[in-house]
BAPADO-596378 format. One line per field, with one value per residue: residue number from 1; x, y, z of N, C-alpha, C in turn; residue in one letter. Coordinates in Angstrom, 1 decimal. Layout:
residues N
resi	c(NUM; ...);
nc1	c(X; ...);
nc2	c(Y; ...);
nc3	c(Z; ...);
cac1	c(X; ...);
cac2	c(Y; ...);
cac3	c(Z; ...);
cc1	c(X; ...);
cc2	c(Y; ...);
cc3	c(Z; ...);
resn	c(A; ...);
//
This chain:
residues 143
resi	c(1; 2; 3; 4; 5; 6; 7; 8; 9; 10; 11; 12; 13; 14; 15; 16; 17; 18; 19; 20; 21; 22; 23; 24; 25; 26; 27; 28; 29; 30; 31; 32; 33; 34; 35; 36; 37; 38; 39; 40; 41; 42; 43; 44; 45; 46; 47; 48; 49; 50; 51; 52; 53; 54; 55; 56; 57; 58; 59; 60; 61; 62; 63; 64; 65; 66; 67; 68; 69; 70; 71; 72; 73; 74; 75; 76; 77; 78; 79; 80; 81; 82; 83; 84; 85; 86; 87; 88; 89; 90; 91; 92; 93; 94; 95; 96; 97; 98; 99; 100; 101; 102; 103; 104; 105; 106; 107; 108; 109; 110; 111; 112; 113; 114; 115; 116; 117; 118; 119; 120; 121; 122; 123; 124; 125; 126; 127; 128; 129; 130; 131; 132; 133; 134; 135; 136; 137; 138; 139; 140; 141; 142; 143);
nc1	c(0.8; 0.5; 2.3; 0.3; -0.1; -1.4; -3.2; -3.3; -5.8; -7.2; -6.5; -7.9; -10.6; -10.7; -10.3; -12.8; -14.6; -14.1; -14.8; -17.4; -18.5; -17.3; -15.9; -13.1; -11.1; -9.8; -8.8; -9.1; -10.4; -10.4; -12.6; -12.7; -13.8; -16.3; -17.3; -17.2; -16.4; -14.7; -14.7; -12.8; -13.6; -13.1; -14.7; -16.1; -16.8; -18.7; -21.6; -21.5; -20.2; -21.9; -24.2; -27.4; -30.2; -28.5; -27.7; -25.1; -23.9; -25.5; -25.0; -22.2; -22.2; -23.5; -21.9; -19.4; -20.4; -20.2; -20.8; -20.9; -19.3; -19.2; -17.1; -16.6; -13.4; -11.0; -8.2; -8.2; -8.7; -11.2; -13.1; -12.8; -13.7; -16.3; -17.4; -17.0; -18.9; -21.3; -24.7; -25.0; -25.1; -22.3; -21.1; -18.9; -15.2; -12.6; -9.1; -6.9; -3.8; -2.1; 0.3; 1.8; -0.3; -3.0; -6.2; -9.5; -12.1; -15.5; -18.3; -21.6; -24.9; -27.3; -29.4; -28.5; -26.5; -26.6; -26.7; -24.1; -22.5; -23.3; -24.5; -23.6; -21.3; -20.0; -19.6; -17.9; -15.8; -15.0; -14.4; -12.1; -10.3; -9.9; -9.0; -6.7; -5.1; -4.7; -4.3; -3.0; -4.3; -5.3; -7.7; -11.3; -13.8; -17.1; -19.2);
nc2	c(-1.2; 2.3; 5.0; 7.4; 10.8; 13.0; 16.2; 19.0; 19.9; 17.5; 16.0; 17.2; 16.9; 14.1; 13.8; 15.1; 13.5; 10.9; 11.7; 12.2; 9.8; 7.6; 5.7; 4.2; 5.8; 5.2; 6.8; 10.2; 12.1; 15.0; 16.4; 18.9; 19.6; 18.4; 19.3; 17.8; 15.4; 12.5; 9.7; 6.9; 3.9; 1.0; -2.0; -3.3; -1.3; 0.2; 0.6; 1.9; 3.9; 5.4; 5.8; 5.5; 5.6; 7.3; 9.2; 10.2; 10.9; 13.0; 14.9; 15.4; 16.5; 18.8; 20.0; 20.5; 21.6; 20.5; 17.9; 14.6; 11.5; 8.1; 5.5; 1.9; 0.2; -1.8; -3.9; -5.6; -5.5; -6.3; -6.4; -3.7; -2.2; -3.2; -2.0; 0.8; 1.0; 0.4; 1.3; -0.3; -3.3; -5.3; -7.0; -8.0; -7.6; -6.2; -5.9; -4.0; -3.5; -1.1; 0.6; 1.7; 2.5; 1.7; 0.4; -0.1; -2.2; -2.1; -4.2; -3.7; -4.5; -4.0; -2.3; -0.9; 0.9; 3.8; 4.4; 3.5; 5.2; 7.8; 11.0; 13.3; 11.9; 11.6; 9.3; 7.8; 9.5; 9.5; 6.8; 6.8; 8.5; 7.2; 4.6; 5.3; 6.3; 4.2; 1.8; 2.4; 2.7; 4.2; 4.7; 4.4; 2.4; 2.1; -0.5);
nc3	c(0.0; -0.8; 0.8; 2.3; 2.5; 4.6; 4.6; 6.8; 6.9; 6.1; 8.2; 10.3; 9.6; 9.7; 12.5; 13.5; 12.3; 13.5; 16.1; 16.1; 15.0; 16.1; 14.7; 13.3; 11.0; 7.8; 5.6; 4.1; 1.7; 0.0; -2.2; -4.1; -6.5; -6.7; -4.3; -1.8; 0.8; 1.1; 3.0; 3.9; 5.4; 7.5; 6.4; 8.3; 9.9; 8.9; 9.5; 11.9; 11.3; 9.5; 11.0; 13.0; 10.7; 9.0; 10.5; 11.5; 9.1; 8.3; 10.6; 10.1; 7.6; 8.1; 9.9; 8.4; 6.0; 3.6; 1.1; 2.5; 2.1; 2.6; 2.3; 2.1; 2.9; 1.2; 0.7; -1.3; -4.8; -6.3; -4.3; -3.2; -5.6; -5.8; -3.4; -4.1; -6.1; -5.0; -4.4; -6.9; -8.7; -9.3; -12.0; -13.2; -13.1; -14.5; -15.0; -16.9; -18.4; -20.1; -22.1; -19.9; -18.4; -16.1; -16.3; -15.2; -15.9; -15.4; -15.2; -14.9; -13.6; -16.2; -15.3; -13.4; -14.2; -14.4; -11.6; -10.9; -12.4; -11.5; -10.9; -13.2; -13.5; -11.0; -9.3; -10.6; -10.8; -8.1; -7.6; -9.4; -8.1; -5.5; -6.3; -7.8; -5.8; -4.0; -5.6; -7.7; -10.3; -13.3; -14.7; -14.8; -16.1; -16.9; -17.9);
cac1	c(-0.1; 1.4; 2.3; -0.6; 0.3; -2.6; -3.0; -3.6; -7.1; -7.7; -6.5; -9.0; -11.8; -10.7; -10.6; -14.2; -15.3; -14.1; -15.4; -18.9; -19.0; -16.6; -15.5; -11.7; -11.0; -8.5; -8.3; -10.0; -10.0; -11.3; -13.0; -13.1; -14.6; -17.6; -17.7; -17.5; -15.3; -14.9; -14.0; -12.7; -13.5; -13.1; -16.1; -16.9; -17.4; -19.7; -22.9; -21.2; -19.8; -23.2; -25.1; -28.8; -30.8; -27.7; -27.6; -23.7; -23.5; -26.1; -24.1; -21.0; -22.5; -23.9; -20.6; -18.5; -20.8; -19.9; -21.3; -20.0; -19.5; -18.4; -16.8; -15.8; -12.1; -10.5; -7.1; -8.5; -9.3; -12.5; -13.9; -12.9; -14.6; -17.8; -17.7; -17.2; -19.9; -22.6; -25.5; -25.0; -24.7; -21.2; -21.2; -17.4; -14.3; -11.4; -8.0; -6.2; -2.5; -1.6; 1.1; 2.1; -1.6; -3.8; -7.6; -10.4; -13.5; -16.6; -19.5; -22.5; -26.3; -27.7; -30.4; -27.7; -25.5; -26.8; -26.3; -22.8; -21.9; -23.7; -24.9; -22.4; -20.1; -19.2; -19.2; -16.7; -14.7; -14.7; -13.7; -10.8; -9.5; -9.5; -8.3; -5.5; -4.4; -4.3; -3.9; -2.3; -5.3; -5.5; -8.9; -12.4; -14.7; -18.4; -19.7);
cac2	c(-0.2; 3.5; 5.8; 8.4; 11.9; 13.8; 17.6; 19.4; 20.0; 16.1; 15.4; 17.8; 16.3; 12.7; 13.9; 15.3; 12.2; 9.9; 12.2; 12.1; 8.5; 6.6; 4.6; 4.5; 6.3; 4.7; 7.7; 11.1; 12.6; 16.2; 16.5; 20.2; 19.6; 18.0; 19.8; 16.5; 14.8; 11.1; 9.0; 5.5; 3.2; -0.5; -2.4; -3.8; -0.2; 1.1; 0.8; 2.9; 5.5; 6.0; 6.0; 5.1; 6.4; 8.2; 10.3; 10.7; 11.5; 14.4; 15.7; 15.7; 17.4; 20.2; 20.6; 20.6; 22.4; 19.9; 16.5; 13.6; 10.1; 7.1; 4.2; 0.8; 0.0; -3.2; -4.1; -6.4; -4.7; -6.7; -5.9; -2.2; -1.8; -3.4; -1.0; 1.8; 1.0; 0.0; 0.0; -0.9; -4.7; -5.4; -8.5; -8.5; -6.5; -6.6; -5.0; -3.9; -2.9; -0.8; 1.8; 2.0; 2.9; 0.7; 0.7; -1.2; -2.2; -2.7; -4.5; -3.8; -4.9; -2.9; -1.4; -0.1; 1.8; 5.3; 4.4; 3.3; 6.4; 8.9; 12.3; 14.1; 10.9; 11.8; 8.2; 7.3; 10.3; 9.0; 5.5; 7.0; 9.1; 6.2; 3.6; 5.8; 6.6; 3.0; 0.8; 3.0; 2.6; 5.4; 4.8; 3.5; 2.4; 1.4; -1.2);
cac3	c(0.0; -0.9; 1.9; 2.0; 3.2; 4.8; 4.9; 8.1; 6.7; 6.1; 9.6; 11.2; 9.1; 10.3; 13.9; 13.6; 11.9; 14.5; 17.3; 15.8; 14.7; 16.9; 13.8; 12.7; 9.4; 7.0; 4.8; 4.0; 0.4; -0.2; -3.7; -4.3; -7.9; -6.4; -3.0; -1.0; 1.5; 1.1; 4.1; 3.8; 6.6; 7.4; 6.0; 9.4; 10.7; 8.1; 10.3; 13.0; 10.6; 8.9; 12.1; 12.7; 9.7; 8.4; 11.6; 11.5; 7.9; 8.4; 11.4; 9.5; 6.5; 8.8; 10.4; 7.4; 5.0; 2.3; 1.0; 3.0; 1.5; 3.3; 1.5; 2.9; 2.3; 1.2; -0.1; -2.5; -5.9; -6.6; -3.3; -3.3; -6.7; -5.4; -2.4; -4.8; -7.0; -4.3; -4.4; -8.2; -8.7; -10.2; -12.6; -13.4; -13.0; -15.5; -14.9; -18.2; -18.3; -21.5; -22.2; -18.4; -17.7; -15.6; -16.3; -14.6; -16.6; -14.4; -15.8; -13.9; -14.2; -17.0; -14.7; -12.4; -14.9; -13.9; -10.2; -11.0; -12.9; -10.6; -11.4; -13.8; -13.4; -9.8; -8.8; -11.5; -10.2; -6.6; -7.9; -9.9; -6.9; -4.6; -6.9; -8.1; -4.6; -3.4; -6.4; -9.0; -11.4; -13.9; -15.4; -14.4; -17.2; -16.6; -19.0);
cc1	c(1.0; 1.2; 1.3; -0.3; -1.0; -2.3; -3.5; -5.3; -7.8; -7.7; -7.6; -10.3; -11.8; -11.1; -12.1; -14.8; -15.3; -14.7; -16.8; -19.3; -18.4; -15.9; -14.1; -11.8; -9.7; -8.0; -9.4; -9.5; -11.0; -11.3; -13.4; -14.0; -16.0; -18.3; -18.2; -16.3; -15.6; -14.1; -14.0; -12.6; -13.5; -14.5; -16.9; -17.4; -18.2; -21.0; -22.6; -20.9; -21.0; -24.0; -26.6; -29.5; -29.9; -27.4; -26.1; -23.5; -24.3; -25.4; -22.8; -21.2; -22.8; -22.7; -19.6; -19.0; -20.5; -20.7; -20.4; -20.3; -18.6; -18.3; -16.1; -14.5; -11.7; -9.1; -7.1; -9.3; -10.9; -13.5; -14.0; -13.8; -15.9; -18.2; -17.9; -18.3; -21.3; -23.4; -25.7; -24.4; -23.5; -21.2; -19.8; -16.5; -13.0; -10.2; -7.0; -4.9; -2.2; -0.8; 1.4; 0.9; -2.5; -5.3; -8.3; -11.7; -14.4; -17.8; -20.5; -23.8; -26.8; -28.6; -29.7; -26.6; -25.5; -26.4; -24.8; -21.9; -22.1; -23.9; -23.6; -21.1; -19.3; -18.8; -18.1; -15.4; -14.1; -14.0; -12.3; -9.9; -9.0; -8.7; -6.8; -4.5; -3.9; -3.9; -3.2; -3.1; -5.7; -7.0; -9.9; -13.3; -15.9; -19.0; -20.8);
cc2	c(1.2; 4.2; 7.1; 9.6; 12.8; 15.2; 17.9; 19.4; 18.6; 15.5; 15.9; 17.1; 14.7; 12.7; 14.1; 14.1; 11.1; 10.3; 11.8; 10.5; 7.3; 5.5; 5.1; 4.7; 5.8; 5.9; 9.0; 11.9; 13.9; 16.4; 17.7; 20.3; 19.4; 18.4; 18.9; 16.0; 13.4; 10.5; 7.6; 4.9; 1.7; -0.9; -2.8; -2.6; 0.7; 1.4; 1.9; 4.1; 6.1; 6.4; 5.6; 6.1; 7.5; 9.4; 11.1; 11.5; 13.0; 15.4; 16.2; 16.7; 18.8; 20.8; 21.1; 21.5; 21.8; 18.5; 15.6; 12.3; 9.3; 5.8; 3.1; 0.6; -1.4; -3.1; -4.8; -5.7; -5.0; -6.1; -4.3; -1.7; -2.0; -2.3; 0.3; 2.1; 0.8; 1.4; -0.7; -2.4; -4.9; -6.9; -8.8; -7.2; -7.0; -5.4; -5.1; -3.0; -2.5; 0.5; 2.5; 2.6; 1.6; 1.1; -0.5; -1.1; -2.9; -2.9; -4.6; -4.1; -3.7; -1.8; -0.4; 1.0; 3.2; 5.3; 4.3; 4.4; 7.5; 10.1; 13.1; 13.2; 11.1; 10.5; 7.5; 8.1; 9.9; 7.8; 5.8; 7.6; 8.1; 5.2; 4.0; 5.9; 5.4; 1.9; 1.2; 2.7; 4.0; 5.7; 4.0; 3.7; 1.5; 0.9; -1.8);
cc3	c(0.0; 0.4; 1.6; 3.0; 3.3; 5.2; 6.1; 8.1; 6.8; 7.4; 10.6; 10.8; 9.8; 11.7; 14.3; 13.3; 13.0; 15.9; 17.2; 15.7; 15.6; 16.2; 13.4; 11.2; 8.9; 6.3; 4.6; 2.6; 0.4; -1.7; -3.9; -5.5; -7.6; -5.0; -2.0; -0.3; 1.6; 2.3; 3.8; 5.2; 6.5; 7.2; 7.3; 10.3; 10.1; 8.8; 11.2; 12.4; 10.0; 9.9; 11.8; 11.7; 9.1; 9.3; 11.5; 10.2; 7.8; 9.4; 10.7; 8.3; 7.1; 9.2; 9.6; 6.1; 3.5; 2.3; 1.7; 2.4; 2.3; 2.6; 2.3; 2.2; 2.3; 0.4; -1.3; -3.5; -6.2; -5.5; -3.2; -4.4; -6.5; -4.3; -3.0; -5.4; -6.4; -4.3; -5.8; -8.0; -9.7; -10.6; -12.7; -13.4; -13.7; -15.4; -16.2; -18.1; -19.9; -21.5; -20.9; -17.7; -17.1; -15.6; -15.6; -15.2; -15.7; -15.1; -14.6; -14.5; -15.0; -16.3; -13.7; -13.0; -14.4; -12.4; -10.1; -11.4; -12.0; -11.4; -12.0; -13.6; -12.1; -9.1; -9.4; -10.9; -8.9; -6.8; -8.3; -8.8; -6.0; -5.1; -7.5; -6.9; -3.9; -4.2; -7.7; -10.3; -12.0; -14.3; -14.8; -15.5; -16.7; -17.9; -18.8);
resn	c(M; P; E; I; R; L; T; P; E; E; M; R; Y; I; S; L; F; Q; D; I; T; K; A; A; V; K; D; C; I; I; D; Q; E; N; N; R; I; I; F; L; V; D; S; K; D; M; G; M; A; I; G; K; N; G; L; N; V; R; K; L; K; N; S; L; G; K; D; V; E; I; V; A; Y; S; D; N; L; D; D; M; V; K; F; L; M; A; P; A; R; V; R; S; I; R; L; V; N; S; D; S; K; K; S; V; Y; V; T; V; D; P; Q; D; K; G; I; A; I; G; R; S; G; K; N; V; V; R; A; K; L; I; L; K; R; Y; M; D; I; D; N; V; V; I; V);
//
């Protein structure tokens, strides 16, 4: 796993997240383009992180004034992609290496393609940010 250097701002967000949710945070990514903060947590801590009926997510959103997204983390590429695409149903994941670039092709249930891509492609952007940071994957293609 690559060494992740956090900014002071990201460290403050992690501290606030842990104070509110009592869940341990693996990473925090600030996505300025989509005005959101993405927190990665261990999959077993997802319920605690989200809170009853999404209470913790709402508290964080109000405190930070930005959208908050919580994603389960895994060292395994297939699991990580499934977590990133949820609730879309992933049928297959294919890693392709070409010209020193790595791409992951994700086949989802046809009914779930819109969910997987997200409004204005923001779910694909989130997947790219996280997969680049942890698995050195340059591109995410939904098929």
